[in-house]
C-alpha positions, 0 to 999 in steps of 0.5 A, spaced: 750 766 467 747 773 465 750 780 467 746 786 468 749 793 467 747 800 468 748 807 471 744 808 478 744 814 483 746 811 490 741 815 494 742 811 500 747 817 503 748 824 501 755 827 501 757 834 504 755 837 497 748 835 498 749 830 492 749 823 491 754 818 488 753 816 481 755 808 480 755 803 475 751 797 478 753 790 475 749 784 477 751 777 475 746 772 477 744 774 484 751 778 486 750 785 485 756 790 486 756 798 485 762 801 483 763 809 484 764 813 478 767 820 479 761 824 478 756 826 484 749 829 482 743 831 485 736 828 484 734 833 480 740 833 475 740 825 475 732 826 473 734 831 467 738 826 464 732 823 460 730 830 457 732 832 450 735 839 452 740 839 458 746 844 460 752 842 456 755 840 463 750 835 464 750 833 457 757 831 457 757 827 464 751 823 460 755 822 454 761 819 458 756 815 463 753 812 457 760 810 454 762 807 460 755 803 460 756 801 453 764 799 454 762 795 460 757 791 456 762 790 450 767 788 455 763 783 458 760 780 452 767 780 448 772 778 453 768 772 456 768 775 463 765 770 468 765 773 475 765 779 478 772 779 480 775 778 473 770 784 471 774 788 476 780 786 474 779 787 467 775 793 467 774 797 473 781 797 475 783 800 468 777 805 467 779 812 469 771 814 470 771 809 476 774 810 483 779 805 485 776 801 491 781 800 497 783 793 498 780 789 503 785 784 507 783 777 506 783 774 513 786 768 511 792 771 509 793 775 516 800 774 519 797 771 525 791 767 526 788 764 533 785 758 535 780 758 541 779 751 545 773 750 549 774 745 554 769 742 559 770 739 566 770 732 563 776 734 559 780 736 565 778 732 571 781 737 576 777 743 574 769 744 576 768 750 571 769 750 563 776 753 561 777 757 555 784 757 552 786 761 546 792 759 542 795 765 537 800 762 532 805 767 529 
């Protein structure tokens, strides 16, 4: 298992401010997750990160993002993290530079579930058409 971690500008969707979100990109084998940081930058600002002289504001953001990347790599190496879920729990959830994700409902933990049965004419000799029945467990 090999982790790959980096900072990237997510240019898929532009925000109302005209800027793009800066994200922490984490790859474990073939699974890739993007975690939103608290920063939004334009493409020009992001490309200025490699320049030796930039504004104080951009330099502060660059330093914080470099520390975020370095700390995430240290956590993966030092704490023997083996899955994305463990990384989320141990690093993402407690880091103030990363935005918290909304919890997705696990479909297996819903308060009720349903089962759909498909019956044919052979199953019910008195019916000429297939019948679909739905049973809802509460």
